[in-house]
C-alpha positions in Angstrom: -23.8 3.3 -11.6 -23.9 1.3 -8.2 -21.6 2.5 -5.3 -19.7 -0.4 -5.6 -19.1 -0.1 -9.2 -18.5 3.5 -8.9 -15.4 2.4 -5.9 -14.0 0.0 -8.2 -14.1 2.5 -10.7 -12.0 5.2 -8.9 -10.0 3.2 -6.6 -8.6 1.4 -10.1 -7.8 4.5 -11.4 -6.5 6.1 -8.6 -4.1 2.9 -8.3 -3.2 3.1 -11.4 -1.7 6.6 -11.5 0.1 5.9 -8.1 1.9 2.8 -9.8 3.1 4.5 -12.5 4.1 7.5 -10.4 5.6 5.0 -7.8 7.6 3.4 -10.2 8.8 6.2 -12.0 9.6 8.7 -9.6 9.4 6.8 -6.2 6.6 9.1 -4.9 3.3 9.4 -4.9 2.0 13.1 -5.6 -0.1 14.3 -2.7 -2.4 15.8 -5.4 -3.5 12.2 -6.3 -3.9 11.4 -2.7 -5.8 14.6 -1.6 -8.0 13.8 -5.1 -9.1 10.5 -3.6 -9.8 11.4 -0.1 -12.0 14.2 -1.4 -13.8 12.0 -4.1 -14.0 9.3 -1.8 -15.6 11.6 0.8 -18.0 12.9 -1.8 -18.9 9.4 -3.1 -20.0 8.1 0.0 -21.7 10.7 1.0 -23.6 10.9 -2.3 -24.8 7.2 -2.1 -25.4 7.1 1.4 -25.6 10.4 3.1 -24.1 11.1 6.6 -23.8 7.0 7.4 -21.6 6.8 4.0 -19.9 9.9 5.3 -18.8 8.4 8.2 -18.1 4.9 6.5 -15.5 6.9 4.6 -14.0 8.8 7.3 -13.7 5.4 9.2 -11.7 3.5 6.4 -9.0 6.9 6.4 -8.9 6.0 9.8 -8.4 2.3 9.4 -5.4 3.2 6.9 -4.0 5.6 9.2 -4.3 3.4 12.1 -3.1 -0.5 10.4 0.1 2.0 8.5 1.5 3.8 11.2 3.4 1.3 12.5 4.9 0.4 9.5 5.5 4.2 9.0 7.6 4.8 12.2 9.5 1.4 11.7 10.0 3.3 7.8 9.2 0.2 6.5 6.3 2.1 4.7 6.8 6.2 2.5 5.0 8.7 3.5 3.2 8.7 0.2 2.2 5.0 0.6 0.4 6.0 3.9 -1.2 8.7 2.4 -2.7 6.8 -0.7 -4.1 4.4 1.2 -5.6 7.0 3.3 -7.2 8.4 0.3 -8.4 4.8 -0.9 -10.3 4.2 2.8 -11.9 6.8 1.6 -13.1 5.4 -1.1 -14.0 2.1 0.0 -14.4 2.5 3.6 -12.4 0.1 6.8 -13.3 -3.4 5.7 -12.3 -3.2 1.9 -9.3 -0.9 3.2 -8.5 -3.6 5.7 -8.3 -6.8 3.0 -6.4 -4.8 0.7 -3.7 -3.9 3.0 -3.8 -7.5 3.9 -3.5 -8.9 0.4 -1.1 -6.1 -0.8 1.1 -6.8 2.5 1.6 -10.6 1.3 2.1 -9.0 -2.1 4.8 -6.7 -1.1 6.8 -10.0 0.0 6.9 -10.8 -3.5 7.0 -7.4 -5.1 10.1 -6.4 -2.8 11.7 -9.8 -3.6 11.5 -9.2 -7.4 12.5 -5.6 -7.3 15.8 -6.9 -5.0 16.6 -9.5 -7.6 16.1 -7.5 -10.6 18.4 -4.2 -8.8 21.5 -6.2 -7.3 20.8 -9.8 -8.1 21.2 -13.3 -6.0 24.4 -11.7 -4.8 22.9 -8.3 -3.4 20.0 -10.7 -1.6 22.5 -13.3 -0.3 24.4 -10.3 1.1 21.9 -9.0 3.0 21.1 -12.5 4.4 24.6 -13.1 5.5 24.9 -9.2 7.3 21.1 -10.1 9.1 23.1 -13.7 10.2 26.2 -11.2 11.3 23.8 -8.9 13.3 22.4 -11.8 15.0 25.2 -13.3 16.5 27.1 -10.6 17.2 24.1 -8.3 18.3 24.7 -5.5 16.8 23.5 -3.4 13.6 25.4 -2.9 10.7 24.0 -0.7 8.1 23.1 -2.0 4.8 25.5 -1.2 1.9 23.7 0.5 -1.2 25.2 -2.9 -3.6 23.1 -5.2 -1.1 18.9 -6.0 -1.2 17.9 -4.1 2.3 20.2 -1.2 1.5 17.6 -1.0 -1.5 13.8 1.5 -1.4 11.4 -0.3 -2.9 8.4 1.7 -4.3 5.1 -0.1 -2.7 2.2 1.2 -4.7 2.1 -2.2 -7.2 2.3 -4.1 -4.2 -0.9 -2.1 -2.5 -2.5 -2.2 -6.5 -2.4 -6.1 -6.6 -4.0 -6.3 -3.2 -6.7 -4.3 -5.0 -7.1 -6.7 -7.7 -7.3 -9.6 -5.2 -10.3 -7.9 -4.1 -11.8 -7.0 -7.0 -11.5 -10.1 -9.3 -10.8 -12.9 -6.7 -13.8 -14.7 -5.1 -13.7 -13.8 -1.8 -16.1 -14.1 0.7 -14.2 -12.4 3.7 -16.0 -10.3 6.6 -17.1 -6.7 5.1 -16.2 -7.3 1.5 
């Protein structure tokens, strides 16, 4: 197998486990993240030596740097950030960057789907009304648990969709 084939298989397995556990428990296990990180480092080193190890570390660092803002603003959980650090170690900086780009776009759709499934149109409209009131009064009102903004949404499915776009789509992007 080539490095690219190994990356595709390993990343797909990690995302499959992450999506299933995130949907069931709303958590991504640390053992999975650590396994992905160690496997990525070992895989890159086995195929490309020390330069592969640097590529792997660069991918992990790129994921951490790109997602730290979303974690600090509580838009992503720590498990999602750690998952992408592990994925970054497998893929390297270019592929993890594009995975995140497509995953964030997919996240808009999956988040809307989860919101509609859990609270319906009334919950989405309640969030929009609350945002409008916050804007007009310049005061923050905490969302109720019955509106879309009060939901916790698993994000591993969106990140996995970003991976599917890279893996299956005819992309001609820098680094891919």
